[in-house]
C-alpha positions as CSV (number, residue, x, y, z in Angstrom):
1,M,-19.4,51.4,27.5
2,S,-21.8,48.8,29.0
3,N,-20.7,46.6,31.9
4,L,-21.0,43.5,29.7
5,S,-18.7,45.0,27.1
6,H,-16.2,46.0,29.8
7,R,-16.3,42.5,31.3
8,L,-15.7,40.9,27.8
9,I,-12.7,43.1,27.2
10,V,-11.2,42.2,30.6
11,L,-11.8,38.5,30.0
12,F,-10.2,38.7,26.5
13,S,-7.2,40.5,28.0
14,L,-6.8,37.8,30.7
15,L,-7.0,35.1,28.0
16,L,-4.4,36.7,25.9
17,P,-1.5,37.8,28.2
18,V,1.3,39.8,26.6
19,P,4.8,38.7,27.7
20,S,7.1,41.5,28.7
21,L,10.3,41.7,26.7
22,G,13.5,43.3,28.1
23,G,15.0,45.4,25.3
24,E,14.1,48.8,23.7
25,I,14.6,50.7,20.5
26,T,14.7,54.5,20.3
27,L,13.8,56.2,17.0
28,K,15.2,59.5,15.8
29,N,11.9,61.2,16.5
30,G,12.2,60.3,20.2
31,D,9.7,57.4,20.2
32,I,10.8,54.4,22.3
33,I,9.4,50.9,21.7
34,H,10.0,48.1,24.2
35,G,10.6,44.6,23.0
36,E,13.4,42.6,21.4
37,L,15.2,42.5,18.1
38,D,13.8,40.0,15.6
39,S,16.0,40.5,12.6
40,I,17.7,43.1,10.3
41,N,17.4,43.0,6.5
42,E,18.8,45.2,3.8
43,K,16.4,48.1,4.5
44,Q,14.7,47.5,7.8
45,V,15.1,46.6,11.5
46,I,12.4,44.1,12.5
47,W,11.5,44.7,16.1
48,K,9.3,42.4,18.2
49,S,7.2,44.8,20.3
50,D,5.5,44.0,23.6
51,I,2.3,45.5,22.3
52,F,2.3,45.8,18.5
53,G,3.9,42.5,17.5
54,L,6.5,42.7,14.7
55,V,7.3,46.3,13.7
56,K,9.2,47.1,10.6
57,I,11.4,50.2,11.0
58,P,13.5,51.8,8.2
59,K,17.1,51.7,9.2
60,H,17.5,55.5,8.7
61,E,14.9,56.1,11.4
62,V,16.7,54.1,14.1
63,H,18.7,56.1,16.7
64,E,19.8,53.4,19.1
65,F,18.7,50.0,20.5
66,S,19.6,47.3,23.0
67,S,18.4,43.7,22.8
68,S,19.1,40.5,24.7
69,A,17.7,38.3,21.9
70,T,20.5,36.1,20.4
71,M,20.9,35.3,16.7
72,P,23.6,34.5,14.1
73,L,25.7,37.4,12.8
74,V,27.7,37.6,9.5
75,T,31.0,39.4,10.0
76,R,32.9,41.6,7.5
77,E,35.0,38.5,6.7
78,K,31.7,36.7,5.7
79,E,32.0,34.3,8.7
80,T,28.9,33.4,10.7
81,V,29.2,34.0,14.5
82,T,26.5,32.4,16.6
83,N,24.5,33.6,19.6
84,C,25.0,37.3,19.2
85,S,23.1,39.9,21.3
86,L,23.2,43.4,19.7
87,R,23.4,46.9,21.0
88,M,23.5,50.1,18.9
89,D,24.9,53.4,20.1
90,G,26.0,55.2,16.9
91,V,27.3,51.9,15.5
92,V,26.3,48.3,16.4
93,T,28.2,46.1,18.8
94,G,27.6,42.3,18.9
95,H,28.3,40.2,22.1
96,C,28.8,36.7,20.6
97,D,30.1,33.3,21.5
98,G,33.2,34.0,19.4
99,G,33.9,37.3,21.2
100,E,32.8,40.9,20.8
101,Q,32.2,42.3,17.3
102,T,32.6,46.1,17.3
103,S,31.9,49.0,15.0
104,L,29.3,47.3,12.8
105,P,27.5,49.8,10.5
106,L,23.7,49.4,10.7
107,M,23.1,50.3,7.1
108,T,25.0,47.3,5.7
109,L,24.3,44.9,8.6
110,I,22.0,41.9,8.1
111,V,21.1,39.4,10.9
112,A,18.4,36.9,11.3
113,E,17.0,34.5,13.8
114,P,18.2,30.9,13.5
115,P,15.6,28.7,11.8
116,K,12.9,27.4,14.2
117,T,13.2,23.7,14.9
118,F,9.4,23.3,15.1
119,T,6.8,25.3,13.2
120,G,3.2,24.6,12.4
121,D,-0.3,25.9,11.6
122,I,-3.7,24.8,12.9
123,R,-6.8,25.8,10.8
124,F,-10.3,25.2,12.1
125,G,-13.6,26.1,10.5
126,F,-17.2,25.4,11.6
127,N,-20.5,26.4,10.0
128,R,-24.0,25.6,11.2
129,K,-27.3,26.5,9.7
130,D,-30.8,25.8,11.2
131,G,-34.0,26.4,9.4
132,N,-35.7,24.7,6.5
133,T,-32.5,22.8,6.0
134,D,-30.2,21.9,8.9
135,T,-26.5,21.7,7.9
136,E,-23.2,21.4,9.8
137,D,-19.8,21.8,8.1
138,L,-16.6,21.1,10.0
139,D,-13.0,21.5,8.6
140,F,-9.8,20.8,10.6
141,I,-6.3,21.0,9.2
142,V,-2.9,20.7,10.9
143,N,0.5,21.3,9.2
144,T,3.7,20.8,11.2
145,Q,7.4,20.7,10.4
146,W,10.4,19.6,12.5
147,L,13.9,20.7,11.5
148,H,17.1,18.8,12.6
149,D,20.4,19.4,10.8
150,K,19.7,18.5,7.2
151,F,16.5,16.6,7.9
152,R,13.0,18.1,7.7
153,Q,10.0,16.1,8.9
154,E,6.6,17.3,7.7
155,V,3.2,16.0,9.0
156,D,-0.2,17.1,7.5
157,L,-3.5,16.1,8.9
158,S,-7.0,17.1,7.6
159,A,-10.6,16.1,8.4
160,E,-13.7,17.3,6.7
161,S,-17.3,16.4,7.5
162,E,-20.7,17.8,6.4
163,K,-24.2,16.9,7.5
164,T,-27.5,17.9,6.0
165,D,-30.7,17.2,8.0
166,G,-28.7,14.7,10.2
167,N,-27.4,12.7,7.2
168,V,-23.6,12.7,6.4
169,V,-23.2,13.9,2.8
170,D,-19.4,14.5,2.9
171,E,-16.6,12.9,4.9
172,H,-12.9,13.0,4.1
173,Y,-9.8,12.2,6.1
174,E,-6.2,12.5,5.0
175,T,-2.8,12.3,6.7
176,N,0.7,12.6,5.1
177,Y,4.2,12.2,6.5
178,Q,7.2,13.4,4.5
179,L,10.9,13.1,5.4
180,N,13.2,15.5,3.5
181,Y,17.0,15.5,3.3
182,D,18.7,18.7,2.2
183,F,21.8,17.7,0.4
184,T,22.4,21.3,-0.9
185,E,20.9,24.7,0.1
186,R,18.3,24.3,-2.7
187,W,18.0,20.6,-3.6
188,F,16.5,17.9,-1.4
189,S,15.3,14.3,-1.6
190,Y,12.2,13.1,0.1
191,G,10.3,10.0,1.2
192,R,6.5,10.1,1.6
193,L,3.8,8.1,3.3
194,G,0.1,8.9,2.9
195,Y,-3.3,7.7,3.8
196,T,-6.7,9.0,2.5
197,K,-10.3,7.9,3.3
198,D,-13.3,9.2,1.5
199,R,-16.7,7.6,2.0
200,F,-18.2,9.4,-1.0
201,S,-15.5,8.7,-3.6
202,A,-15.1,5.6,-5.8
203,I,-11.8,5.1,-3.9
204,D,-12.8,4.4,-0.4
205,E,-9.3,4.2,1.0
206,Q,-5.9,4.8,-0.5
207,Y,-2.3,4.3,0.8
208,Q,0.7,6.1,-0.8
209,L,4.4,5.2,-0.5
210,G,6.9,7.1,-2.6
211,G,9.9,9.4,-3.0
212,G,11.6,11.8,-5.3
213,L,13.6,15.0,-5.6
214,G,12.7,18.6,-4.8
215,R,14.0,22.1,-5.3
216,R,13.4,25.3,-3.4
217,I,13.5,28.6,-5.2
218,I,13.4,32.2,-3.8
219,L,12.7,34.9,-6.4
220,G,13.6,38.5,-6.2
221,N,10.1,39.6,-5.0
222,Q,10.4,37.2,-2.0
223,M,8.2,34.6,-3.6
224,K,9.2,31.1,-2.3
225,L,8.6,28.0,-4.4
226,N,8.9,24.4,-3.3
227,L,8.8,22.0,-6.3
228,Q,8.7,18.2,-6.0
229,L,8.8,15.4,-8.6
230,G,8.8,11.7,-7.9
231,A,7.0,8.4,-8.0
232,A,4.7,6.5,-5.7
233,V,3.1,3.2,-5.2
234,L,-0.7,3.6,-4.7
235,V,-2.8,0.9,-3.0
236,S,-6.5,1.7,-3.6
237,H,-9.5,0.1,-2.1
238,Y,-12.7,0.6,-4.2
239,N,-16.2,0.5,-2.8
240,E,-17.4,-2.0,-5.4
241,S,-14.5,-3.5,-7.3
242,G,-12.0,-4.6,-4.6
243,S,-8.4,-3.4,-4.4
244,E,-5.8,-2.2,-7.0
245,T,-2.1,-1.4,-6.8
246,D,-0.6,1.1,-9.2
247,L,2.8,2.8,-9.9
248,A,2.1,6.5,-10.2
249,G,4.0,9.6,-11.0
250,R,3.8,12.5,-8.5
251,W,4.1,16.3,-8.8
252,G,3.9,18.6,-5.9
253,M,4.2,22.4,-5.6
254,R,4.0,25.0,-2.8
255,M,4.2,28.8,-3.4
256,D,4.3,31.5,-0.7
257,W,4.4,35.1,-1.6
258,P,4.5,37.8,1.2
259,I,2.6,40.8,-0.2
260,P,5.0,43.8,-0.1
261,G,4.2,46.4,2.5
262,T,1.9,44.1,4.4
263,D,2.0,41.1,6.7
264,M,-0.3,39.1,4.5
265,T,0.8,36.1,2.4
266,V,-0.6,34.7,-0.8
267,F,-0.2,30.9,-1.1
268,H,-0.9,28.1,-3.6
269,E,-0.2,24.4,-3.4
270,N,-1.1,21.5,-5.6
271,E,-0.5,17.8,-6.0
272,L,-1.0,15.6,-9.0
273,L,-0.9,11.8,-9.1
274,W,-1.2,9.9,-12.4
275,A,-1.0,6.1,-13.0
276,M,1.9,5.0,-15.1
277,S,-0.2,2.3,-16.9
278,D,-3.0,4.9,-17.7
279,V,-2.2,8.6,-17.6
280,N,-6.0,9.3,-17.9
281,N,-6.3,7.7,-14.5
282,N,-5.3,10.7,-12.3
283,Q,-6.1,12.6,-9.1
284,A,-5.4,16.3,-8.4
285,E,-5.7,18.6,-5.4
286,S,-5.1,22.3,-5.2
287,S,-5.5,25.1,-2.6
288,T,-5.2,28.8,-3.2
289,G,-5.7,31.6,-0.8
290,I,-4.4,34.5,1.4
291,K,-3.3,34.3,5.0
292,I,-4.0,37.4,7.1
293,P,-2.5,37.9,10.6
294,L,-4.9,39.0,13.3
295,L,-3.4,39.1,16.8
296,G,-0.3,37.3,18.0
297,N,-0.3,33.8,16.5
298,L,-3.9,34.0,15.3
299,F,-4.7,34.4,11.6
300,S,-7.6,34.2,9.3
301,E,-7.5,32.6,5.9
302,F,-9.5,32.9,2.7
303,R,-9.0,29.8,0.6
304,Y,-10.3,28.1,-2.6
305,D,-9.9,24.3,-2.8
306,F,-10.3,22.2,-5.9
307,D,-10.2,18.4,-5.9
308,Y,-10.4,16.2,-9.0
309,V,-10.8,12.4,-9.3
310,N,-10.9,10.8,-12.7
311,Q,-12.9,7.9,-11.4
312,P,-15.7,9.2,-9.2
313,S,-18.3,7.0,-7.6
314,D,-21.8,6.7,-9.2
315,G,-23.8,9.9,-8.9
316,H,-20.8,12.1,-8.1
317,K,-18.9,14.6,-10.3
318,R,-15.3,14.4,-11.0
319,A,-14.5,17.9,-9.6
320,D,-15.2,19.2,-6.1
321,E,-14.9,22.9,-5.3
322,E,-15.0,24.7,-1.9
């Protein structure tokens, strides 16, 4: 190995420190994995390893474990006990806020981490080409979610810019804020604010204010669906014909499907807006792809985006694909 390669590996290791976790799990073949318990489902113990990240271990391969991570535990009486740290030595024992839970059989035990109050993704893409034609293409997307009791706040930000030979040929900015209220486990209501700016569309700027109902569905193959239907007031500023206010219907959908046996996730999301006064006046956006974990919280993404505007500006097509 060259000195340069060695230095790069050392530098990469320094930039990505691995925290040391205090628990350990012992398998029936004698292997010991240090880390902490992440969750237990019907068939597997999910272990958060110091080195390997999340490791999925079949229950019948586990000999014993100890973990200081705390999580809710469902007792035999179907009651939920909070802040339980678990230890297994033949059977599982839980040290919980409500007292010690003893003689818990691993094969029927299911525990999970409490839902995270803040989650989010940041996606960044940059492409540059120099030669007969000089191009620069920049994409930046942020999706965040805050959870507090029955309220969920979601913020989405995106920016796209493309230059060819120093001239801007594509520029699009969008931000959305949505407040959800979960009035049952599956049903929720929402209010939504949005702003879009596109220099190369007939609609230069657009403001959106609306609300509606939504439903979450989890299928047997672990596919998760988030369906939304509502109405919105659209205030649109056109490049050539001034401003216009419309009442529009809104449809939104998000699908996430963890591929069995892998850590990859297939996703699809779309949004459709149509003016109540003219259903042919509509806008649609969709994004379909696969998310692939790399290292720690880093991931790569292969994605196909499709945007449709029924009223494009002169010289532009109705559909945009990327």
